[in-house]
Residue, then its C-alpha position, 0 to 999 in steps of 0.5 A: x084429595x078431588x082437586x088433586x086427583x083432577x090437576x094429575x088426571x090433567x097433567x096426564x092426559x095431556x102427557x099421554x098426548x104429548x108423548x104420543x107426538x114424540x113418539x111418533x116423531x111429528x111436532x109437539x103441537x100437532x092436532x090441539x084439539x087432541x091436547x085440550x080433549x085429553x087434558x080434560x078426559x084425564x081430569x074427568x077419569x081423575x073426579x071419577x076415581x076419587x068418588x069409585x074409592x069413596x063408594x067402595x070403602x062406604x061398600x066394604x064398610x057397610x058389608x063389615x058391619x052386616x057381618x058385625x064387624x067394626x068399619x075399616x081402620x082410617x075409614x073417616x081419613x079416607x072419607x074426609x070426614x072430619x066428625x065421626x057419625x054416630x050410628 
């Protein structure tokens, strides 16, 4: 999931710059350093999104455990865990 999010973010960042140039009706290859910058920025945001989502699920499960409730359904699949951990 992390690699997929990074690739999607990278392509989205690159595409944003291409769309920006197209909307301004300037050559698509204008300011190529912005293409590279947005490519890497989009990849970083994609990686960060996965990390934030994982932290959110862990926080929700901690709150549920404090209230005496079971963890969310499918938590192991969301967190990418192969084996259920014993608490």
